[in-house]
C-alpha positions as CSV (number, residue, x, y, z in Angstrom):
1,M,0.0,0.0,0.0
2,N,2.9,2.3,0.8
3,S,4.8,1.6,-2.4
4,P,7.0,4.3,-4.2
5,K,4.5,4.3,-7.1
6,V,1.6,5.1,-4.8
7,R,3.6,7.8,-3.1
8,Q,4.7,9.4,-6.4
9,A,1.1,9.3,-7.6
10,L,0.0,11.1,-4.5
11,V,2.7,13.8,-4.9
12,E,1.7,14.4,-8.5
13,Y,-2.0,14.3,-7.6
14,F,-1.6,17.1,-5.0
15,R,0.3,19.1,-7.5
16,H,-2.6,18.7,-9.9
17,V,-5.1,19.7,-7.1
18,A,-3.1,22.8,-6.2
19,K,-2.9,23.8,-9.8
20,T,-6.6,23.3,-10.6
21,R,-8.2,24.3,-7.2
22,N,-6.4,27.5,-6.2
23,N,-3.5,26.0,-4.2
24,A,-5.8,23.7,-2.2
25,Q,-4.1,21.2,0.2
26,W,-5.3,18.2,2.1
27,S,-7.2,19.2,5.2
28,H,-4.9,17.2,7.5
29,H,-1.9,19.4,6.5
30,S,-3.7,22.7,5.7
31,A,-3.6,23.9,9.3
32,L,0.1,23.2,9.5
33,Y,0.8,25.1,6.3
34,M,-1.5,27.9,7.3
35,Y,0.1,28.5,10.7
36,F,3.7,28.2,9.5
37,Q,3.2,30.5,6.6
38,Q,1.2,33.0,8.7
39,W,4.0,33.1,11.3
40,V,6.7,33.7,8.7
41,S,4.8,36.2,6.6
42,S,3.8,38.2,9.7
43,I,7.4,38.4,10.9
44,I,8.7,39.4,7.5
45,S,5.9,41.9,6.8
46,E,6.5,43.7,10.1
47,S,10.3,43.6,9.9
48,K,10.0,44.7,6.2
49,S,12.6,42.3,4.9
50,F,13.1,38.6,4.4
51,T,16.7,39.0,5.7
52,E,15.3,39.8,9.2
53,F,14.3,36.2,9.8
54,P,17.1,33.7,10.6
55,V,17.0,30.2,9.3
56,M,20.4,28.8,10.4
57,F,22.7,29.2,13.4
58,S,26.2,27.8,13.5
59,S,25.6,26.1,16.9
60,Y,22.9,25.2,19.4
61,D,24.3,27.8,21.8
62,R,23.7,30.6,19.2
63,L,20.2,29.3,18.5
64,E,19.6,29.4,22.3
65,V,20.9,32.9,22.6
66,W,18.6,34.1,19.8
67,A,15.6,32.3,21.3
68,K,16.2,33.9,24.7
69,C,16.6,37.3,23.1
70,K,13.2,36.9,21.5
71,G,11.6,35.6,24.7
72,L,11.0,32.1,23.2
73,E,10.7,28.9,25.2
74,I,12.8,26.0,23.9
75,R,11.3,22.5,24.2
76,N,13.3,19.4,23.4
77,L,11.6,17.1,20.7
78,T,14.1,14.2,21.0
79,S,14.7,11.7,23.8
80,G,18.1,10.6,25.2
81,Q,21.1,12.7,26.1
82,N,21.7,14.2,22.7
83,V,19.4,17.1,21.8
84,N,18.9,17.0,18.0
85,A,15.5,18.8,17.5
86,V,13.7,21.5,19.5
87,L,10.6,23.6,19.3
88,T,10.8,27.3,19.9
89,V,7.5,28.6,21.3
90,G,6.4,32.1,21.5
91,V,5.0,32.0,25.0
92,D,3.5,35.0,27.0
93,G,6.0,37.7,27.2
94,A,7.8,36.8,23.9
95,E,8.7,39.6,21.5
96,P,5.4,40.6,19.8
97,L,6.5,39.4,16.4
98,Y,7.1,35.9,17.7
99,D,4.1,35.7,20.1
100,G,2.2,32.4,19.5
101,T,4.8,31.0,17.0
102,N,6.0,27.5,17.0
103,F,9.2,26.7,14.9
104,V,11.0,23.4,14.7
105,W,14.8,23.5,14.6
106,V,17.1,20.5,14.0
107,K,20.8,19.8,14.0
108,A,21.7,19.8,10.3
109,S,23.7,16.6,10.6
110,W,20.9,14.6,12.3
111,G,19.3,12.0,10.2
112,G,16.0,11.7,12.1
113,Y,14.8,15.2,11.2
114,R,11.5,14.0,9.6
115,K,10.5,12.5,13.0
116,A,10.6,16.0,14.4
117,L,8.1,17.4,11.8
118,M,5.9,14.3,12.1
119,H,5.7,14.9,15.8
120,W,4.3,18.3,14.9
121,V,1.9,16.8,12.3
122,D,0.7,14.0,14.6
123,K,-0.4,16.5,17.1
124,D,-2.7,18.1,14.5
125,R,-4.3,14.7,13.7
126,S,-6.5,15.0,16.8
127,Y,-8.5,17.9,15.4
128,A,-11.0,15.4,13.9
129,K,-12.1,11.8,14.5
130,L,-10.1,9.1,12.8
131,T,-13.2,8.1,10.8
132,R,-13.1,11.6,9.3
133,H,-9.4,11.2,8.3
134,H,-10.2,7.9,6.6
135,E,-13.1,9.5,4.8
136,D,-10.8,12.2,3.5
137,A,-8.2,9.5,2.5
138,A,-10.8,7.6,0.5
139,T,-11.7,10.8,-1.3
140,I,-8.0,11.5,-2.1
141,Y,-7.3,8.0,-3.4
142,A,-10.5,8.1,-5.6
143,G,-9.4,11.5,-7.0
144,A,-5.9,10.2,-7.7
145,A,-7.3,7.2,-9.5
146,E,-9.5,9.5,-11.7
147,A,-6.6,11.8,-12.4
148,L,-4.4,8.8,-13.3
149,K,-7.2,7.6,-15.7
150,N,-7.3,11.0,-17.3
151,R,-3.5,11.1,-17.6
152,D,-3.4,14.3,-15.4
153,I,-0.7,12.5,-13.3
154,R,2.0,9.9,-14.2
155,P,1.4,10.5,-18.0
156,Y,4.4,8.4,-19.1
157,L,3.3,5.1,-17.5
158,S,2.6,2.3,-19.9
159,K,-1.0,1.1,-20.3
160,N,-0.3,-2.0,-18.1
161,E,1.4,0.0,-15.4
162,R,-1.4,2.6,-15.4
163,S,-4.0,-0.1,-15.1
164,K,-2.2,-1.8,-12.1
165,L,-1.6,1.5,-10.3
166,G,-5.2,2.6,-10.9
167,S,-6.5,-0.7,-9.4
168,T,-4.3,-0.1,-6.3
169,L,-5.5,3.4,-5.8
170,K,-9.2,2.4,-6.2
171,S,-8.6,-0.5,-3.7
172,L,-7.1,2.0,-1.2
173,A,-10.1,4.3,-1.7
174,E,-12.5,1.4,-0.9
175,L,-10.5,0.3,2.2
176,H,-10.4,3.8,3.7
177,G,-14.1,4.2,2.9
178,E,-14.8,1.0,4.9
179,W,-12.6,2.1,7.8
180,S,-14.4,5.5,7.9
181,L,-17.6,3.8,8.8
182,D,-16.4,2.2,12.1
183,E,-14.4,3.8,14.9
184,Q,-12.7,0.6,15.9
185,L,-11.6,-0.1,12.3
186,A,-10.5,3.5,11.9
187,K,-8.3,3.1,15.0
188,K,-7.0,-0.3,14.0
189,N,-5.9,1.0,10.6
190,E,-4.7,4.4,11.6
191,E,-1.1,3.6,10.5
192,F,-2.3,3.6,6.8
193,L,-3.0,7.3,7.0
194,Q,0.7,7.9,7.3
195,T,1.1,7.1,3.6
196,L,-0.6,10.4,2.8
197,D,2.1,12.3,4.7
198,C,4.5,11.6,1.8
199,I,3.0,14.7,0.1
200,L,4.6,16.8,2.9
201,D,8.4,17.2,3.0
202,A,10.3,18.1,6.2
203,D,12.5,20.7,4.6
204,H,15.8,22.1,5.9
205,V,15.1,25.7,5.0
206,L,18.9,26.0,4.2
207,N,19.9,22.9,2.4
208,K,22.4,20.6,4.2
209,S,24.9,20.4,1.3
210,S,25.6,24.2,1.7
211,L,26.5,23.7,5.4
212,K,29.5,21.4,5.1
213,N,31.8,24.1,6.5
214,I,29.5,24.5,9.5
215,P,29.5,21.0,11.2
216,D,27.4,22.0,14.2
217,A,24.8,24.0,12.4
218,W,21.1,24.1,13.4
219,V,18.5,24.8,10.8
220,L,14.9,25.8,10.7
221,L,12.7,22.9,9.5
222,A,9.6,23.7,7.4
223,P,6.6,21.9,6.2
224,V,6.9,22.1,2.4
225,T,4.9,20.4,-0.4
226,A,7.0,17.6,-1.9
227,D,6.7,19.0,-5.5
228,S,7.9,22.4,-4.4
229,N,10.8,21.1,-2.2
230,R,12.1,18.5,-4.6
231,G,11.8,20.7,-7.7
232,F,13.6,23.5,-5.9
233,G,16.3,21.2,-4.8
234,R,16.9,19.8,-8.3
235,H,16.8,23.1,-10.1
236,I,18.1,25.7,-7.7
237,E,19.6,24.4,-4.4
238,R,21.9,22.0,-6.1
239,Y,23.8,25.0,-7.5
240,S,24.0,26.9,-4.2
241,M,27.3,27.8,-2.7
242,R,28.5,26.6,0.7
243,V,28.2,28.8,3.7
244,A,31.7,30.1,4.6
245,K,33.5,29.0,7.8
246,G,33.0,31.5,10.6
247,V,29.4,32.5,9.6
248,N,27.3,32.5,12.8
249,S,23.8,32.8,11.2
250,V,22.1,32.9,7.8
251,S,18.8,34.7,7.1
252,L,15.9,33.8,4.8
253,T,16.3,34.8,1.1
254,P,13.6,35.7,-1.4
255,A,14.3,32.6,-3.5
256,V,14.0,30.2,-0.5
257,T,10.8,32.0,0.5
258,F,9.3,30.9,-2.8
259,K,10.0,27.3,-1.9
260,L,8.3,27.7,1.5
261,F,5.2,29.3,0.2
262,S,4.7,27.8,-3.3
263,A,2.5,24.7,-3.7
264,M,4.6,23.6,-6.6
265,M,7.7,24.2,-8.6
266,P,6.4,25.9,-11.7
267,V,7.2,24.5,-15.2
268,D,6.0,27.5,-17.2
269,S,5.3,31.2,-17.0
270,S,1.6,30.7,-16.3
271,E,2.3,28.6,-13.2
272,L,5.0,31.0,-12.1
273,E,2.7,34.0,-12.3
274,T,0.0,32.1,-10.3
275,Q,2.3,31.1,-7.6
276,L,3.9,34.6,-7.3
277,G,0.5,36.1,-7.1
278,Y,-0.4,33.7,-4.3
279,I,2.8,34.5,-2.4
280,K,2.6,38.2,-2.7
281,N,-0.9,38.1,-1.2
282,K,0.6,36.6,1.9
283,F,2.7,39.7,2.7
284,L,2.1,43.3,3.5
285,L,4.4,44.7,0.8
286,T,6.6,47.7,1.4
287,P,9.0,49.2,-1.1
288,G,11.8,47.1,0.3
289,L,9.8,43.9,0.2
290,E,8.6,44.7,-3.4
291,A,12.3,44.9,-4.5
292,E,13.0,41.5,-2.8
293,M,9.9,40.0,-4.5
294,E,11.3,41.2,-7.8
295,E,14.5,39.3,-7.0
296,M,12.4,36.2,-6.2
297,E,10.6,36.5,-9.5
298,K,13.9,36.9,-11.5
299,I,15.6,33.9,-9.9
300,I,12.6,31.5,-10.2
301,G,11.8,32.9,-13.6
302,D,15.3,32.2,-14.9
303,C,15.0,28.7,-13.5
304,V,11.6,28.1,-15.3
305,L,13.2,29.4,-18.6
306,R,16.1,27.0,-18.2
307,R,13.8,24.1,-17.6
308,K,11.7,25.0,-20.7
309,V,14.8,25.1,-22.9
310,R,16.0,21.8,-21.4
311,R,12.6,20.1,-22.0
312,S,12.5,21.3,-25.6
313,S,16.1,20.0,-26.1
314,N,15.2,16.7,-24.6
315,K,12.1,16.4,-26.7
316,Y,14.2,17.1,-29.9
317,M,16.9,14.6,-28.9
318,S,14.2,12.0,-28.2
319,K,12.8,12.4,-31.6
320,A,16.2,12.4,-33.2
321,W,17.2,9.2,-31.3
322,K,14.1,7.5,-32.6
323,L,15.0,8.4,-36.2
324,I,18.5,6.9,-35.9
325,T,17.7,3.9,-33.8
326,P,17.1,0.8,-35.9
């Protein structure tokens, strides 16, 4: 049930949903996205620059100093002697910009970082009965099966592969539908809801490969759609430069902000325009932020153009190869 093909179908389906339904997300994750983006956009709008929001500290001690300066409470999210993930909480008395915020921070070298974000997600699962979650899952799998049938997702699968995957998605829809009718069955099969969490990536806001010169770095972890995070990683972050030795902190950049707020990595100018419009509406724009938004548009726009050229070249080479292949 939790096969790579099913997970990829779900990732592509939610990209399709976001594109066709005004950036809609699954209800189980919508609160998480909403709160995280609301906290970040409020801080940036009030401080009038993306650069006023830190996303990396060179050590836990520096993170702790910053948190205390902002009046934030630090809560350990990991067990054992080693602290690898914490939650900074904007408790009463915190700096107004951070009041009520909850941010997850992890040691960049820690391999269990997804557990920290799932801890956050699991707490949100209690907002509705498990029967409701299974009902939502049934709707999602049925929608994915229909999108697969219409070639809206996984368009390059063979007819046989499409048929097999479609049958699997329909079976999952039926199972979750059955489990949604009985509370005991819903509880017994709760673990199968975890498959749907594959559409949510636990993203190091500053990618780990750029931190090889900062061995003790701590990084902000963000809930990001899989399509946006993975597309951003392939086409932008892979070319990012390493943070130099001796740097104590790194702030948010306009380009990285796009990754955090976009429901997808755009493949053409129309998708780019839609996502930029969605992101701009999240902020109270000042002249300084307007300039930074222009920088965001230029960086992501250049990436979209490169991808378009690359796809055209690949399509041409594919046709040429067919002509010369016996």
